[in-house]
PDB file of N, CA, C and O in Angstrom, chain B, residues numbered from 101:
ATOM      1  N   UNK B 101      14.507 -15.831   9.686  1.00  0.00           N
ATOM      2  CA  UNK B 101      14.900 -14.539  10.212  1.00  0.00           C
ATOM      3  C   UNK B 101      13.965 -14.177  11.354  1.00  0.00           C
ATOM      4  O   UNK B 101      12.752 -14.361  11.252  1.00  0.00           O
ATOM      5  N   UNK B 102      14.513 -13.676  12.413  1.00  0.00           N
ATOM      6  CA  UNK B 102      13.693 -13.258  13.543  1.00  0.00           C
ATOM      7  C   UNK B 102      13.453 -11.755  13.460  1.00  0.00           C
ATOM      8  O   UNK B 102      14.345 -10.989  13.093  1.00  0.00           O
ATOM      9  N   UNK B 103      12.241 -11.348  13.805  1.00  0.00           N
ATOM     10  CA  UNK B 103      11.911  -9.932  13.837  1.00  0.00           C
ATOM     11  C   UNK B 103      12.580  -9.308  15.047  1.00  0.00           C
ATOM     12  O   UNK B 103      12.442  -9.809  16.163  1.00  0.00           O
ATOM     13  N   UNK B 104      13.287  -8.244  14.840  1.00  0.00           N
ATOM     14  CA  UNK B 104      13.994  -7.598  15.937  1.00  0.00           C
ATOM     15  C   UNK B 104      14.041  -6.101  15.689  1.00  0.00           C
ATOM     16  O   UNK B 104      14.325  -5.648  14.580  1.00  0.00           O
ATOM     17  N   UNK B 105      13.762  -5.354  16.719  1.00  0.00           N
ATOM     18  CA  UNK B 105      13.856  -3.900  16.587  1.00  0.00           C
ATOM     19  C   UNK B 105      15.309  -3.477  16.346  1.00  0.00           C
ATOM     20  O   UNK B 105      15.557  -2.417  15.772  1.00  0.00           O
ATOM     21  N   UNK B 106      16.257  -4.292  16.777  1.00  0.00           N
ATOM     22  CA  UNK B 106      17.674  -3.975  16.589  1.00  0.00           C
ATOM     23  C   UNK B 106      18.056  -4.005  15.113  1.00  0.00           C
ATOM     24  O   UNK B 106      19.020  -3.354  14.712  1.00  0.00           O
ATOM     25  N   UNK B 107      17.312  -4.753  14.300  1.00  0.00           N
ATOM     26  CA  UNK B 107      17.613  -4.838  12.877  1.00  0.00           C
ATOM     27  C   UNK B 107      17.037  -3.670  12.085  1.00  0.00           C
ATOM     28  O   UNK B 107      17.238  -3.586  10.873  1.00  0.00           O
ATOM     29  N   UNK B 108      16.331  -2.779  12.749  1.00  0.00           N
ATOM     30  CA  UNK B 108      15.786  -1.568  12.125  1.00  0.00           C
ATOM     31  C   UNK B 108      14.740  -1.860  11.045  1.00  0.00           C
ATOM     32  O   UNK B 108      14.724  -1.211   9.999  1.00  0.00           O
ATOM     33  N   UNK B 109      13.874  -2.834  11.302  1.00  0.00           N
ATOM     34  CA  UNK B 109      12.780  -3.078  10.370  1.00  0.00           C
ATOM     35  C   UNK B 109      11.757  -1.963  10.492  1.00  0.00           C
ATOM     36  O   UNK B 109      11.516  -1.429  11.574  1.00  0.00           O
ATOM     37  N   UNK B 110      11.177  -1.631   9.381  1.00  0.00           N
ATOM     38  CA  UNK B 110      10.126  -0.619   9.352  1.00  0.00           C
ATOM     39  C   UNK B 110       8.904  -1.224   8.693  1.00  0.00           C
ATOM     40  O   UNK B 110       8.997  -2.199   7.947  1.00  0.00           O
ATOM     41  N   UNK B 111       7.770  -0.636   8.977  1.00  0.00           N
ATOM     42  CA  UNK B 111       6.522  -1.157   8.431  1.00  0.00           C
ATOM     43  C   UNK B 111       5.738   0.001   7.824  1.00  0.00           C
ATOM     44  O   UNK B 111       5.565   1.042   8.459  1.00  0.00           O
ATOM     45  N   UNK B 112       5.266  -0.183   6.598  1.00  0.00           N
ATOM     46  CA  UNK B 112       4.455   0.829   5.929  1.00  0.00           C
ATOM     47  C   UNK B 112       3.127   0.185   5.562  1.00  0.00           C
ATOM     48  O   UNK B 112       3.094  -0.792   4.814  1.00  0.00           O
ATOM     49  N   UNK B 113       2.029   0.730   6.087  1.00  0.00           N
ATOM     50  CA  UNK B 113       0.711   0.205   5.754  1.00  0.00           C
ATOM     51  C   UNK B 113       0.284   0.710   4.390  1.00  0.00           C
ATOM     52  O   UNK B 113       0.522   1.866   4.039  1.00  0.00           O
ATOM     53  N   UNK B 114      -0.350  -0.168   3.624  1.00  0.00           N
ATOM     54  CA  UNK B 114      -0.835   0.187   2.293  1.00  0.00           C
ATOM     55  C   UNK B 114      -2.250   0.728   2.449  1.00  0.00           C
ATOM     56  O   UNK B 114      -3.083   0.099   3.102  1.00  0.00           O
ATOM     57  N   UNK B 115      -2.529   1.877   1.863  1.00  0.00           N
ATOM     58  CA  UNK B 115      -3.859   2.474   1.975  1.00  0.00           C
ATOM     59  C   UNK B 115      -4.879   1.680   1.176  1.00  0.00           C
ATOM     60  O   UNK B 115      -4.573   1.132   0.117  1.00  0.00           O
ATOM     61  N   UNK B 116      -6.087   1.629   1.699  1.00  0.00           N
ATOM     62  CA  UNK B 116      -7.261   1.016   1.051  1.00  0.00           C
ATOM     63  C   UNK B 116      -7.293  -0.505   1.086  1.00  0.00           C
ATOM     64  O   UNK B 116      -8.344  -1.087   0.819  1.00  0.00           O
ATOM     65  N   UNK B 117      -6.220  -1.156   1.394  1.00  0.00           N
ATOM     66  CA  UNK B 117      -6.213  -2.619   1.517  1.00  0.00           C
ATOM     67  C   UNK B 117      -5.478  -2.975   2.809  1.00  0.00           C
ATOM     68  O   UNK B 117      -4.610  -2.216   3.240  1.00  0.00           O
ATOM     69  N   UNK B 118      -5.800  -4.106   3.438  1.00  0.00           N
ATOM     70  CA  UNK B 118      -5.186  -4.439   4.727  1.00  0.00           C
ATOM     71  C   UNK B 118      -3.814  -5.113   4.604  1.00  0.00           C
ATOM     72  O   UNK B 118      -3.598  -6.183   5.172  1.00  0.00           O
ATOM     73  N   UNK B 119      -2.907  -4.504   3.880  1.00  0.00           N
ATOM     74  CA  UNK B 119      -1.571  -5.058   3.720  1.00  0.00           C
ATOM     75  C   UNK B 119      -0.538  -4.085   4.265  1.00  0.00           C
ATOM     76  O   UNK B 119      -0.766  -2.876   4.325  1.00  0.00           O
ATOM     77  N   UNK B 120       0.600  -4.637   4.660  1.00  0.00           N
ATOM     78  CA  UNK B 120       1.721  -3.831   5.127  1.00  0.00           C
ATOM     79  C   UNK B 120       2.984  -4.344   4.460  1.00  0.00           C
ATOM     80  O   UNK B 120       3.127  -5.541   4.213  1.00  0.00           O
ATOM     81  N   UNK B 121       3.888  -3.437   4.173  1.00  0.00           N
ATOM     82  CA  UNK B 121       5.197  -3.795   3.626  1.00  0.00           C
ATOM     83  C   UNK B 121       6.202  -3.629   4.755  1.00  0.00           C
ATOM     84  O   UNK B 121       6.335  -2.548   5.328  1.00  0.00           O
ATOM     85  N   UNK B 122       6.908  -4.710   5.067  1.00  0.00           N
ATOM     86  CA  UNK B 122       7.931  -4.685   6.115  1.00  0.00           C
ATOM     87  C   UNK B 122       9.276  -4.646   5.408  1.00  0.00           C
ATOM     88  O   UNK B 122       9.553  -5.472   4.537  1.00  0.00           O
ATOM     89  N   UNK B 123      10.113  -3.681   5.786  1.00  0.00           N
ATOM     90  CA  UNK B 123      11.373  -3.511   5.082  1.00  0.00           C
ATOM     91  C   UNK B 123      12.455  -3.028   6.032  1.00  0.00           C
ATOM     92  O   UNK B 123      12.171  -2.567   7.138  1.00  0.00           O
ATOM     93  N   UNK B 124      13.702  -3.140   5.585  1.00  0.00           N
ATOM     94  CA  UNK B 124      14.827  -2.597   6.344  1.00  0.00           C
ATOM     95  C   UNK B 124      15.627  -1.696   5.420  1.00  0.00           C
ATOM     96  O   UNK B 124      15.674  -1.904   4.208  1.00  0.00           O
ATOM     97  N   UNK B 125      16.248  -0.698   6.013  1.00  0.00           N
ATOM     98  CA  UNK B 125      17.042   0.268   5.265  1.00  0.00           C
ATOM     99  C   UNK B 125      18.478   0.177   5.761  1.00  0.00           C
ATOM    100  O   UNK B 125      18.740   0.247   6.961  1.00  0.00           O
ATOM    101  N   UNK B 126      19.406   0.018   4.816  1.00  0.00           N
ATOM    102  CA  UNK B 126      20.824  -0.026   5.154  1.00  0.00           C
ATOM    103  C   UNK B 126      21.544   0.915   4.191  1.00  0.00           C
ATOM    104  O   UNK B 126      21.847   0.557   3.053  1.00  0.00           O
ATOM    105  N   UNK B 127      21.806   2.112   4.674  1.00  0.00           N
ATOM    106  CA  UNK B 127      22.439   3.113   3.814  1.00  0.00           C
ATOM    107  C   UNK B 127      21.493   3.520   2.706  1.00  0.00           C
ATOM    108  O   UNK B 127      20.411   4.045   2.972  1.00  0.00           O
ATOM    109  N   UNK B 128      21.891   3.283   1.455  1.00  0.00           N
ATOM    110  CA  UNK B 128      21.037   3.622   0.323  1.00  0.00           C
ATOM    111  C   UNK B 128      20.338   2.394  -0.253  1.00  0.00           C
ATOM    112  O   UNK B 128      19.806   2.450  -1.361  1.00  0.00           O
ATOM    113  N   UNK B 129      20.333   1.282   0.487  1.00  0.00           N
ATOM    114  CA  UNK B 129      19.661   0.052   0.041  1.00  0.00           C
ATOM    115  C   UNK B 129      18.423  -0.215   0.879  1.00  0.00           C
ATOM    116  O   UNK B 129      18.421  -0.006   2.092  1.00  0.00           O
ATOM    117  N   UNK B 130      17.370  -0.679   0.216  1.00  0.00           N
ATOM    118  CA  UNK B 130      16.132  -1.066   0.883  1.00  0.00           C
ATOM    119  C   UNK B 130      15.889  -2.533   0.597  1.00  0.00           C
ATOM    120  O   UNK B 130      15.911  -2.963  -0.556  1.00  0.00           O
ATOM    121  N   UNK B 131      15.655  -3.306   1.658  1.00  0.00           N
ATOM    122  CA  UNK B 131      15.358  -4.732   1.506  1.00  0.00           C
ATOM    123  C   UNK B 131      13.934  -4.978   1.989  1.00  0.00           C
ATOM    124  O   UNK B 131      13.619  -4.729   3.153  1.00  0.00           O
ATOM    125  N   UNK B 132      13.069  -5.469   1.093  1.00  0.00           N
ATOM    126  CA  UNK B 132      11.703  -5.806   1.468  1.00  0.00           C
ATOM    127  C   UNK B 132      11.726  -7.176   2.126  1.00  0.00           C
ATOM    128  O   UNK B 132      12.160  -8.158   1.525  1.00  0.00           O
ATOM    129  N   UNK B 133      11.256  -7.232   3.363  1.00  0.00           N
ATOM    130  CA  UNK B 133      11.266  -8.460   4.141  1.00  0.00           C
ATOM    131  C   UNK B 133       9.971  -9.220   3.938  1.00  0.00           C
ATOM    132  O   UNK B 133       9.980 -10.446   3.833  1.00  0.00           O
ATOM    133  N   UNK B 134       8.840  -8.496   3.881  1.00  0.00           N
ATOM    134  CA  UNK B 134       7.545  -9.164   3.730  1.00  0.00           C
ATOM    135  C   UNK B 134       6.503  -8.193   3.209  1.00  0.00           C
ATOM    136  O   UNK B 134       6.582  -6.987   3.443  1.00  0.00           O
ATOM    137  N   UNK B 135       5.530  -8.735   2.500  1.00  0.00           N
ATOM    138  CA  UNK B 135       4.297  -8.039   2.185  1.00  0.00           C
ATOM    139  C   UNK B 135       3.236  -8.873   2.889  1.00  0.00           C
ATOM    140  O   UNK B 135       2.898  -9.967   2.438  1.00  0.00           O
ATOM    141  N   UNK B 136       2.716  -8.357   3.987  1.00  0.00           N
ATOM    142  CA  UNK B 136       1.895  -9.154   4.887  1.00  0.00           C
ATOM    143  C   UNK B 136       0.464  -8.639   4.964  1.00  0.00           C
ATOM    144  O   UNK B 136       0.227  -7.431   4.976  1.00  0.00           O
ATOM    145  N   UNK B 137      -0.479  -9.561   5.017  1.00  0.00           N
ATOM    146  CA  UNK B 137      -1.878  -9.220   5.233  1.00  0.00           C
ATOM    147  C   UNK B 137      -2.030  -8.773   6.676  1.00  0.00           C
ATOM    148  O   UNK B 137      -1.539  -9.439   7.587  1.00  0.00           O
ATOM    149  N   UNK B 138      -2.697  -7.668   6.889  1.00  0.00           N
ATOM    150  CA  UNK B 138      -2.790  -7.095   8.219  1.00  0.00           C
ATOM    151  C   UNK B 138      -3.771  -7.765   9.152  1.00  0.00           C
ATOM    152  O   UNK B 138      -3.722  -7.526  10.358  1.00  0.00           O
ATOM    153  N   UNK B 139      -4.666  -8.602   8.635  1.00  0.00           N
ATOM    154  CA  UNK B 139      -5.693  -9.193   9.485  1.00  0.00           C
ATOM    155  C   UNK B 139      -5.656 -10.706   9.543  1.00  0.00           C
ATOM    156  O   UNK B 139      -6.440 -11.309  10.276  1.00  0.00           O
ATOM    157  N   UNK B 140      -4.784 -11.324   8.805  1.00  0.00           N
ATOM    158  CA  UNK B 140      -4.711 -12.786   8.800  1.00  0.00           C
ATOM    159  C   UNK B 140      -3.379 -13.245   9.363  1.00  0.00           C
ATOM    160  O   UNK B 140      -2.321 -12.791   8.928  1.00  0.00           O
ATOM    161  N   UNK B 141      -3.436 -14.134  10.316  1.00  0.00           N
ATOM    162  CA  UNK B 141      -2.242 -14.725  10.923  1.00  0.00           C
ATOM    163  C   UNK B 141      -1.170 -13.672  11.223  1.00  0.00           C
ATOM    164  O   UNK B 141      -0.097 -13.699  10.619  1.00  0.00           O
ATOM    165  N   UNK B 142      -1.440 -12.764  12.128  1.00  0.00           N
ATOM    166  CA  UNK B 142      -0.461 -11.720  12.413  1.00  0.00           C
ATOM    167  C   UNK B 142       0.907 -12.289  12.794  1.00  0.00           C
ATOM    168  O   UNK B 142       0.999 -13.203  13.614  1.00  0.00           O
ATOM    169  N   UNK B 143       1.941 -11.756  12.209  1.00  0.00           N
ATOM    170  CA  UNK B 143       3.293 -12.166  12.538  1.00  0.00           C
ATOM    171  C   UNK B 143       3.794 -13.410  11.839  1.00  0.00           C
ATOM    172  O   UNK B 143       4.894 -13.876  12.138  1.00  0.00           O
ATOM    173  N   UNK B 144       3.011 -13.973  10.902  1.00  0.00           N
ATOM    174  CA  UNK B 144       3.447 -15.218  10.233  1.00  0.00           C
ATOM    175  C   UNK B 144       4.729 -15.017   9.443  1.00  0.00           C
ATOM    176  O   UNK B 144       5.493 -15.965   9.263  1.00  0.00           O
ATOM    177  N   UNK B 145       4.976 -13.834   8.980  1.00  0.00           N
ATOM    178  CA  UNK B 145       6.157 -13.558   8.150  1.00  0.00           C
ATOM    179  C   UNK B 145       7.439 -13.487   8.976  1.00  0.00           C
ATOM    180  O   UNK B 145       8.532 -13.483   8.410  1.00  0.00           O
ATOM    181  N   UNK B 146       7.326 -13.432  10.294  1.00  0.00           N
ATOM    182  CA  UNK B 146       8.497 -13.299  11.148  1.00  0.00           C
ATOM    183  C   UNK B 146       9.451 -14.484  10.979  1.00  0.00           C
ATOM    184  O   UNK B 146      10.670 -14.308  10.998  1.00  0.00           O
ATOM    185  N   UNK B 147       8.895 -15.696  10.814  1.00  0.00           N
ATOM    186  CA  UNK B 147       9.752 -16.874  10.651  1.00  0.00           C
ATOM    187  C   UNK B 147      10.528 -16.762   9.380  1.00  0.00           C
ATOM    188  O   UNK B 147      11.311 -17.654   9.054  1.00  0.00           O
TER     189      UNK B 147
END
């Protein structure tokens, strides 16, 4: 899957730890795309 702003991905940073949850919202459904470490290999989850 390619990261695209057109797909409406959102990112929520987790407090106290360097992780972010990347997700998309479609109506009343939420799909978690990645739980990514914020400081290691940025963008590795895009593939």
